[in-house]
N, CA, C and O of each residue as an XYZ file, in Angstrom:
676
protein
N      98.679   -104.747    119.642
C      99.967   -104.827    119.254
C     100.302   -106.286    120.370
O      99.595   -106.437    121.366
N     101.071   -106.954    120.150
C     101.586   -107.495    121.270
C     102.878   -107.562    122.368
O     104.098   -107.414    122.293
N     102.276   -107.751    123.019
C     103.537   -107.642    124.671
C     104.246   -108.521    124.886
O     103.344   -109.321    125.134
N     105.539   -109.358    125.069
C     106.197   -109.856    125.132
C     106.604   -109.838    126.326
O     107.330   -108.857    126.492
N     106.416   -110.838    127.822
C     107.027   -110.571    128.620
C     108.555   -111.628    128.599
O     108.578   -112.769    128.138
N     109.439   -111.091    129.058
C     110.639   -111.764    128.705
C     111.731   -111.823    129.602
O     112.550   -110.912    129.727
N     111.750   -113.063    130.328
C     113.075   -113.354    131.616
C     113.743   -113.663    131.595
O     113.858   -114.336    130.570
N     114.789   -113.680    132.333
C     115.961   -114.366    132.188
C     116.060   -114.618    133.684
O     115.703   -113.702    134.425
N     116.539   -115.848    134.259
C     117.246   -116.643    135.547
C     118.416   -116.415    135.979
O     118.884   -117.131    135.093
N     119.307   -116.082    136.517
C     121.044   -116.298    136.429
C     121.140   -116.824    138.435
O     120.903   -116.204    139.472
N     121.443   -117.746    138.236
C     121.761   -118.862    139.501
C     122.844   -118.578    140.142
O     123.011   -119.092    141.249
N     124.030   -117.512    139.481
C     125.168   -117.500    139.796
C     125.028   -116.918    141.036
O     124.379   -115.876    141.126
N     125.707   -117.598    142.345
C     126.073   -116.971    143.363
C     126.963   -115.277    143.995
O     127.046   -114.543    144.980
N     127.532   -115.466    142.346
C     128.722   -113.797    142.777
C     128.988   -113.968    141.098
O     128.647   -114.776    140.234
N     129.750   -112.801    141.157
C     130.133   -112.033    139.676
C     131.491   -112.645    139.476
O     132.262   -111.878    138.897
N     131.961   -113.731    139.772
C     133.669   -113.565    139.892
C     133.981   -114.168    138.238
O     132.975   -114.528    137.625
N     135.291   -114.281    137.537
C     135.628   -114.478    136.736
C     134.587   -114.213    135.579
O     133.941   -113.225    135.927
N     134.170   -114.643    134.421
C     133.066   -114.410    133.319
C     131.771   -114.499    133.469
O     130.954   -114.247    132.584
N     131.506   -114.876    134.647
C     129.740   -114.288    135.067
C     129.600   -113.316    134.947
O     128.704   -112.859    134.237
N     130.503   -112.555    135.650
C     130.572   -110.714    135.259
C     129.915   -110.582    133.863
O     128.736   -110.504    133.515
N     130.923   -110.585    133.278
C     130.631   -110.440    131.842
C     129.362   -110.914    131.234
O     128.615   -110.178    130.589
N     129.157   -112.124    131.455
C     127.990   -112.568    130.851
C     126.459   -112.405    131.105
O     125.537   -112.423    130.290
N     126.441   -112.243    132.447
C     125.131   -111.186    132.693
C     125.305   -109.990    132.327
O     124.210   -109.556    131.969
N     126.457   -108.872    132.176
C     126.019   -107.218    131.682
C     125.491   -108.091    129.773
O     124.684   -107.527    129.035
N     126.077   -109.248    129.451
C     126.147   -108.822    127.920
C     124.164   -109.266    128.276
O     123.313   -108.456    127.908
N     123.784   -110.470    128.928
C     122.856   -110.667    128.896
C     121.545   -109.910    129.131
O     120.521   -110.070    128.467
N     121.776   -108.681    130.630
C     121.610   -107.924    130.673
C     121.098   -106.615    129.473
O     119.950   -106.219    129.269
N     122.566   -106.088    128.719
C     122.392   -105.771    127.460
C     121.448   -105.849    126.332
O     120.851   -104.961    125.723
N     121.462   -107.535    126.164
C     120.319   -107.742    125.039
C     118.876   -107.505    125.436
O     118.018   -107.133    124.635
N     118.596   -107.813    127.093
C     117.086   -107.580    127.267
C     117.206   -105.664    126.994
O     116.455   -105.067    126.223
N     117.673   -105.378    127.345
C     117.949   -103.312    127.138
C     117.706   -103.301    125.931
O     116.753   -102.627    125.540
N     118.504   -104.047    125.001
C     118.021   -103.620    123.470
C     117.257   -103.765    123.092
O     116.898   -102.936    122.257
N     116.429   -104.854    123.364
C     115.379   -105.499    123.048
C     114.141   -104.615    122.663
O     113.444   -104.297    121.699
N     114.364   -104.328    124.582
C     113.009   -103.074    124.937
C     113.062   -101.858    124.109
O     112.150   -101.168    123.653
N     114.638   -101.730    124.001
C     114.302   -100.064    123.070
C     114.356    -99.530    121.807
O     114.210    -98.376    121.404
N     114.737   -101.216    120.902
C     114.600   -101.278    119.525
C     113.706   -101.453    118.793
O     113.546   -101.121    117.619
N     112.503   -102.502    120.148
C     111.435   -103.489    118.788
C     110.170   -102.222    119.067
O     109.771   -101.802    120.153
N     109.707   -101.790    117.579
C     109.162   -100.473    117.102
C     107.276   -101.206    116.797
O     106.260   -100.517    116.880
N     107.305   -102.355    116.537
C     106.300   -103.491    116.523
C     105.657   -103.767    117.545
O     104.434   -103.678    117.657
N     106.782   -104.290    118.755
C     106.208   -104.932    120.497
C     106.794   -104.293    120.956
O     107.775   -103.571    120.779
N     105.409   -104.891    122.360
C     106.034   -104.198    123.360
C     106.511   -105.194    124.412
O     105.878   -106.218    124.672
N     107.811   -104.804    125.087
C     108.623   -105.577    125.614
C     108.818   -105.423    126.843
O     109.449   -104.426    127.195
N     108.303   -106.423    127.901
C     108.533   -106.382    129.189
C     110.029   -106.622    129.378
O     110.585   -107.056    128.369
N     110.544   -106.497    130.091
C     112.059   -107.563    130.481
C     111.915   -107.806    131.982
O     111.570   -106.924    132.768
N     112.274   -109.372    132.408
C     112.218   -109.641    133.887
C     114.224   -110.146    134.100
O     115.031   -110.540    133.258
N     114.326   -109.960    135.146
C     115.944   -110.522    135.562
C     115.299   -110.937    137.114
O     114.592   -110.220    137.823
N     115.842   -112.505    137.433
C     116.133   -112.619    138.617
C     117.204   -113.034    138.892
O     117.465   -114.169    138.491
N     118.362   -112.201    139.770
C     119.200   -112.428    140.414
C     119.668   -112.997    141.647
O     118.914   -112.843    142.608
N     121.238   -113.908    141.925
C     120.691   -114.401    143.252
C     120.807   -113.575    144.641
O     120.774   -114.170    145.719
N     120.949   -112.114    144.550
C     121.159   -111.184    145.659
C     121.066   -110.349    145.620
O     120.340   -109.952    144.708
N     121.660   -109.351    146.495
C     121.368   -107.571    146.490
C     122.110   -107.111    145.857
O     121.900   -106.246    145.006
N     124.063   -108.047    146.414
C     124.512   -107.487    145.285
C     124.905   -107.488    144.350
O     125.499   -106.466    144.007
N     124.807   -108.635    143.383
C     124.280   -108.728    141.914
C     123.423   -107.191    141.631
O     123.777   -106.021    141.482
N     122.489   -107.717    141.646
C     121.152   -106.650    141.957
C     121.823   -105.537    141.561
O     121.715   -105.063    140.430
N     122.743   -104.938    142.714
C     122.892   -103.721    142.262
C     124.301   -102.975    141.213
O     124.557   -101.907    140.657
N     124.943   -104.380    141.418
C     125.925   -104.206    140.258
C     125.243   -104.005    138.840
O     125.733   -103.085    138.185
N     124.129   -104.747    138.211
C     122.868   -104.863    137.012
C     122.327   -103.694    137.611
O     121.538   -103.379    136.720
N     122.190   -102.805    138.515
C     121.129   -100.742    138.205
C     122.354   -100.810    137.763
O     122.333   -100.805    136.532
N     123.878   -100.898    138.368
C     125.263    -99.860    137.357
C     124.814    -99.699    135.988
O     124.470    -98.623    135.499
N     124.834   -100.982    135.304
C     125.005   -101.573    134.327
C     123.756   -100.585    133.633
O     124.072    -99.818    132.725
N     122.631   -100.637    134.011
C     121.344   -100.182    133.526
C     121.065    -98.548    133.417
O     120.213    -97.956    132.754
N     122.327    -97.913    134.512
C     122.671    -96.919    134.664
C     123.945    -96.389    133.702
O     124.240    -95.198    133.610
N     124.658    -97.484    132.994
C     125.818    -97.213    132.171
C     125.178    -96.970    130.958
O     125.312    -95.903    130.358
N     124.332    -98.104    130.467
C     123.859    -98.120    129.302
C     122.559    -96.980    129.035
O     121.997    -97.079    127.944
N     122.234    -96.269    129.670
C     121.487    -94.917    129.730
C     119.655    -95.174    129.334
O     118.812    -94.681    128.584
N     119.762    -96.406    130.515
C     118.233    -97.760    130.412
C     117.266    -97.601    131.751
O     116.292    -98.328    131.947
N     117.783    -96.291    132.846
C     117.158    -96.210    133.771
C     115.411    -95.792    133.831
O     114.584    -96.127    134.679
N     115.264    -95.092    132.815
C     113.560    -94.991    132.350
C     112.752    -95.890    131.960
O     111.546    -95.777    131.742
N     113.801    -97.321    131.819
C     113.358    -98.803    131.472
C     111.905    -98.998    132.711
O     110.678    -99.050    132.628
N     113.111    -99.066    133.988
C     112.330    -99.283    134.937
C     111.574    -98.121    135.809
O     110.537    -98.139    136.471
N     112.306    -97.347    135.592
C     110.529    -96.124    135.973
C     109.474    -96.150    135.279
O     108.436    -96.034    135.931
N     109.315    -96.325    133.546
C     108.059    -97.026    132.876
C     107.537    -98.671    132.866
O     106.906    -99.334    132.042
N     108.034    -98.929    133.993
C     107.698   -100.290    134.381
C     107.930   -101.621    132.686
O     107.236   -102.500    132.174
N     109.170   -101.061    132.441
C     109.857   -101.837    131.108
C     110.523   -102.744    131.634
O     110.521   -103.731    130.899
N     111.201   -102.922    132.721
C     112.305   -103.991    133.118
C     112.202   -103.706    134.480
O     112.262   -102.692    135.175
N     112.037   -104.854    134.650
C     111.754   -105.414    137.032
C     113.279   -106.465    136.871
O     113.630   -107.209    135.954
N     113.797   -106.196    137.910
C     114.579   -107.057    138.303
C     114.287   -107.366    139.825
O     113.698   -106.548    140.530
N     114.680   -108.454    140.245
C     114.035   -109.121    141.357
C     115.579   -110.100    141.852
O     116.669   -110.329    141.327
N     114.941   -110.436    143.053
C     116.227   -111.188    143.418
C     115.935   -112.277    144.053
O     114.823   -112.205    144.575
N     116.746   -113.741    144.309
C     116.293   -114.310    144.740
C     116.196   -114.832    146.708
O     115.366   -115.209    147.535
N     117.618   -114.521    146.598
C     117.924   -114.536    147.974
C     117.040   -113.682    148.756
O     117.065   -112.525    148.337
N     115.909   -113.948    150.212
C     115.769   -112.826    150.504
C     115.564   -113.254    152.125
O     114.853   -114.228    152.372
N     116.018   -112.722    152.903
C     116.624   -112.522    154.149
C     115.691   -112.787    155.316
O     116.053   -112.785    156.492
N     113.872   -113.125    154.682
C     113.096   -113.815    155.439
C     112.879   -114.848    155.143
O     111.817   -115.405    155.423
N     113.737   -115.338    154.554
C     113.201   -117.046    153.741
C     114.518   -117.874    153.802
O     114.565   -118.830    153.029
N     115.725   -117.625    154.700
C     116.744   -117.771    154.915
C     117.076   -119.523    154.927
O     118.196   -119.986    154.707
N     115.720   -120.437    155.263
C     115.735   -122.250    154.666
C     115.871   -122.196    153.361
O     116.799   -122.670    152.705
N     115.029   -121.669    153.010
C     114.983   -121.988    150.999
C     116.235   -121.494    150.783
O     117.054   -122.372    150.511
N     116.716   -120.216    150.817
C     118.639   -120.266    150.309
C     118.960   -121.271    150.911
O     118.562   -122.341    150.450
N     119.702   -121.272    152.013
C     120.392   -122.233    152.908
C     120.325   -123.549    151.637
O     121.270   -124.037    151.016
N     119.075   -123.826    151.560
C     118.672   -125.268    150.349
C     119.496   -125.155    149.384
O     120.486   -125.825    149.090
N     118.912   -124.057    148.799
C     119.680   -123.655    147.341
C     121.209   -123.782    147.156
O     121.962   -124.453    146.449
N     121.363   -122.535    148.414
C     123.411   -122.774    148.020
C     123.671   -124.283    147.968
O     124.434   -124.665    147.081
N     123.072   -125.311    148.904
C     123.493   -126.445    149.028
C     123.497   -127.267    148.133
O     124.222   -128.261    148.096
N     122.383   -126.819    147.006
C     121.945   -127.645    145.908
C     123.549   -127.467    144.700
O     124.296   -128.358    144.297
N     123.592   -125.647    144.369
C     124.177   -125.222    143.570
C     125.746   -126.210    144.405
O     126.532   -127.017    143.907
N     125.678   -125.872    145.239
C     127.425   -126.712    145.855
C     127.595   -127.942    144.846
O     128.380   -128.243    143.947
N     126.236   -128.614    145.570
C     126.848   -130.373    145.108
C     126.630   -130.403    144.004
O     126.644   -131.571    143.616
N     126.319   -129.375    142.857
C     125.894   -129.676    141.482
C     127.388   -128.784    140.994
O     127.446   -128.942    139.775
N     128.538   -127.967    141.428
C     129.875   -127.601    141.358
C     130.319   -129.141    141.556
O     130.498   -129.986    140.679
N     130.468   -129.289    143.224
C     131.145   -130.110    142.934
C     130.738   -131.594    142.220
O     131.710   -132.333    142.064
N     129.753   -131.996    141.877
C     129.126   -133.227    140.637
C     130.005   -132.431    139.017
O     130.542   -133.172    138.193
N     129.991   -131.362    138.897
C     130.662   -131.103    137.529
C     131.513   -131.155    137.538
O     131.960   -131.446    136.429
N     132.808   -130.920    138.877
C     134.336   -130.974    138.939
C     134.641   -132.723    138.922
O     135.722   -133.088    138.460
N     133.940   -133.470    139.289
C     134.379   -134.656    139.019
C     133.955   -135.213    137.901
O     134.536   -136.247    137.571
N     132.867   -134.711    137.032
C     132.390   -135.004    136.312
C     133.937   -135.038    135.056
O     134.345   -135.968    134.359
N     134.471   -133.566    135.212
C     135.779   -132.926    134.469
C     136.896   -133.648    134.351
O     137.672   -133.688    133.397
N     136.963   -134.527    135.927
C     138.240   -134.590    136.268
C     137.790   -136.250    136.048
O     138.685   -137.083    135.905
N     136.745   -136.548    136.037
C     136.385   -138.355    135.992
C     136.452   -138.696    134.770
O     136.950   -139.812    134.616
N     136.032   -137.975    133.498
C     136.097   -138.259    132.186
C     134.417   -138.293    132.218
O     134.364   -137.943    131.039
N     133.231   -138.403    132.526
C     132.556   -138.733    132.578
C     130.918   -137.749    132.701
O     130.313   -137.752    133.773
N     130.440   -137.074    131.641
C     129.549   -136.022    131.303
C     128.592   -136.242    131.627
O     127.816   -135.296    131.491
N     128.061   -137.378    132.169
C     126.588   -137.414    132.355
C     126.575   -136.949    134.153
O     125.502   -136.757    134.725
N     127.587   -136.850    134.700
C     127.875   -136.035    136.011
C     127.367   -134.994    135.694
O     126.246   -135.127    136.186
N     127.383   -133.931    135.167
C     127.951   -132.708    134.801
C     126.442   -131.843    134.451
O     126.279   -131.137    133.456
N     125.454   -132.086    135.484
C     124.426   -131.641    134.985
C     124.325   -130.703    136.629
O     124.921   -130.947    137.678
N     123.442   -129.716    136.342
C     123.294   -128.344    136.826
C     121.962   -127.715    136.622
O     121.824   -126.514    136.390
N     120.780   -128.751    136.736
C     119.534   -128.442    136.220
C     118.479   -128.460    137.264
O     117.317   -128.270    136.903
N     118.826   -128.727    138.877
C     117.969   -128.530    140.080
C     117.896   -126.957    140.383
O     116.867   -126.290    140.489
N     119.449   -126.437    140.517
C     119.805   -125.405    141.068
C     119.053   -124.219    139.779
O     118.531   -123.137    140.045
N     119.212   -124.846    138.375
C     118.585   -123.921    137.775
C     116.944   -123.755    137.686
O     116.365   -122.704    137.410
N     116.306   -125.056    137.989
C     115.005   -124.999    137.767
C     114.261   -124.219    139.405
O     113.152   -123.699    139.291
N     114.711   -124.212    140.322
C     114.397   -123.736    141.888
C     114.626   -122.019    140.858
O     113.519   -121.582    140.547
N     115.393   -121.430    140.533
C     115.088   -119.964    140.368
C     114.104   -119.791    138.801
O     113.190   -119.042    138.456
N     114.738   -120.730    138.249
C     112.800   -120.715    136.913
C     112.071   -119.603    137.389
O     111.765   -118.447    137.095
N     111.837   -121.056    138.837
C     110.663   -121.153    139.021
C     110.168   -120.113    140.019
O     108.994   -120.245    140.364
N     111.048   -118.826    140.685
C     111.256   -117.987    141.552
C     110.723   -116.780    140.340
O     109.793   -115.982    140.459
N     111.545   -116.942    139.311
C     111.443   -115.917    137.634
C     109.852   -116.129    137.490
O     108.933   -115.311    137.451
N     109.871   -117.438    137.430
C     107.810   -117.287    136.384
C     106.942   -117.139    138.210
O     105.719   -117.187    138.074
N     107.241   -117.034    139.236
C     106.483   -116.150    139.810
C     106.514   -114.835    140.280
O     105.552   -114.128    140.580
N     107.911   -114.523    140.325
C     107.996   -112.812    139.796
C     106.898   -112.357    138.961
O     105.842   -111.820    139.296
N     107.360   -112.684    137.762
C     106.703   -112.501    136.081
C     105.576   -112.396    136.706
O     105.078   -111.281    136.869
N     104.785   -113.874    137.311
C     102.742   -113.760    137.064
C     102.903   -112.737    138.349
O     101.922   -112.004    138.226
N     103.292   -112.506    138.975
C     102.908   -111.924    139.930
C     102.812   -109.665    139.638
O     102.110   -108.665    139.790
N     103.903   -110.095    139.235
C     103.896   -108.426    138.051
C     103.262   -107.530    137.157
O     103.065   -106.324    137.013
N     102.878   -109.275    136.290
C     101.788   -108.832    135.519
C      99.995   -109.152    135.687
O      99.010   -109.025    134.959
N     100.204   -109.516    136.753
C      98.710   -110.181    137.013
C      97.916   -110.808    136.613
O      96.708   -110.571    136.589
N      98.674   -112.017    136.108
C      97.914   -113.162    135.914
C      98.138   -114.322    136.339
O      99.096   -114.362    137.111
N      97.463   -115.626    136.079
C      97.775   -116.772    136.912
C      99.250   -117.339    136.672
O      99.657   -117.166    135.523
N      99.983   -117.884    137.410
C     101.280   -118.545    137.242
C     100.981   -119.367    135.622
O      99.920   -119.764    135.141
N     102.072   -119.401    135.196
C     102.041   -120.222    133.663
C     100.726   -120.291    132.648
O     100.170   -121.234    132.084
N     100.518   -119.051    132.671
C      99.186   -118.725    131.545
C     100.046   -118.338    130.539
O     100.815   -117.378    130.593
N      99.878   -119.229    129.471
C     100.610   -118.553    128.345
C     102.029   -118.275    128.421
O     102.578   -117.190    128.226
N     102.771   -119.828    128.851
C     104.092   -120.008    129.716
C     104.616   -121.085    128.797
O     104.086   -122.165    128.535
N     105.821   -120.562    128.332
C     106.573   -121.738    127.997
C     107.769   -122.084    128.566
O     108.710   -121.498    128.030
N     108.160   -123.020    129.695
C     109.287   -122.971    130.283
C     110.549   -123.384    130.071
O     111.440   -123.190    130.897
N     110.759   -124.085    128.762
C     111.711   -124.583    128.505
C     112.012   -123.847    127.120
O     111.147   -123.788    126.246
N     113.712   -123.099    126.914
C     114.172   -122.569    126.241
C     113.110   -122.460    125.126
O     112.734   -123.286    124.294
N     112.795   -121.363    125.335
C     111.583   -120.902    124.625
C     112.935   -119.637    123.561
O     113.696   -118.856    124.132
N     112.844   -119.821    121.983
C     113.352   -118.782    121.720
C     112.813   -117.120    120.851
O     112.557   -117.173    119.648
N     112.735   -116.204    121.363
C     112.545   -115.590    120.720
C     112.663   -114.212    120.628
O     112.433   -113.561    121.647
N     113.071   -113.470    119.298
C     114.378   -112.271    118.341
C     115.888   -113.306    119.173
O     116.803   -112.895    119.885
N     115.574   -114.723    118.673
C     116.844   -115.433    118.588
C     117.756   -115.269    120.536
O     118.947   -114.991    120.683
N     117.397   -115.365    120.960
C     117.493   -115.502    122.462
C     116.827   -116.452    123.138
O     115.627   -116.366    122.880
N     117.048   -117.235    123.815
C     116.701   -118.214    124.991
C     115.957   -118.042    125.873
O     116.635   -117.997    126.899
N     114.624   -117.876    126.160
C     114.273   -117.561    127.622
C     114.035   -118.167    128.457
O     113.754   -119.335    128.189
N     114.009   -117.786    129.777
C     113.580   -119.206    131.068
C     112.278   -118.212    131.236
O     111.539   -118.720    132.080
N     111.808   -117.150    130.807
C     110.642   -117.057    131.465
C     109.884   -116.290    130.247
O     110.209   -115.127    130.009
N     108.922   -116.903    129.508
C     108.128   -116.711    128.492
C     106.587   -116.396    128.174
O     105.764   -117.264    127.882
N     106.323   -115.034    128.276
C     104.417   -115.276    128.151
C     104.663   -114.077    127.188
O     105.714   -113.477    126.963
N     103.330   -113.873    126.644
C     102.545   -113.418    125.613
C     101.182   -112.794    126.099
O     100.472   -113.441    126.870
N     100.749   -111.350    125.589
C      99.181   -111.597    125.718
C      98.955   -110.466    124.842
O      99.562   -109.398    124.926
N      97.998   -110.764    123.945
C      97.666   -109.301    122.942
C      97.380   -108.120    123.219
O      97.847   -107.097    122.717
N      96.559   -108.236    124.075
C      96.210   -107.075    124.646
C      96.312   -107.056    126.410
O      95.481   -107.467    127.220
N      97.945   -106.279    126.701
C      98.084   -107.030    128.463
C      97.484   -105.665    129.143
O      97.301   -104.473    128.897
N      97.302   -106.657    130.169
C      97.267   -106.034    131.670
C      98.079   -104.656    132.271
O      98.674   -104.998    133.292
N      98.176   -104.017    132.137
C      98.644   -102.539    132.708
C      99.584   -103.380    133.682
O      99.059   -104.370    134.193
N     101.095   -103.065    134.042
C     101.866   -104.110    134.397
C     101.799   -102.757    135.536
O     101.569   -101.560    135.361
N     102.133   -103.616    136.832
C     102.194   -102.420    138.274
C     103.755   -101.442    138.054
O     104.056   -100.569    138.867
């Protein structure tokens, strides 16, 4: 049986507007896959910005009766923001704010090329890969496909497979 390690990285700094609904839907997709795939073993990972967003995710996990996934090491959630790594977090926020300003300029200035938000996404995806590799117990980027891997009709930010997986911690 192949094990799929599937991860999503969410770079939003808050859950204002439609961000909350989008994150809930992505989390629900992950829960659904873990619970319904019978011929594959799915282990899900979610990287969010901070403890407040993680707490909201845990409420949704409880709402969808999926706390057992965490208890059984099938669903892992971590935060990018770490209180002991404030300088890295401040730099990340600066990058996201700069990208937000560039997006606004692109919209108002009719310059779609300026609306690129790849730096912040890449930073949080790297944190996701490090987190996944730590939990799975394999070197970072072994059997990894970083960019837009489609599996189960979803584009994943972190994707690993293993035909005979090690036990997750």
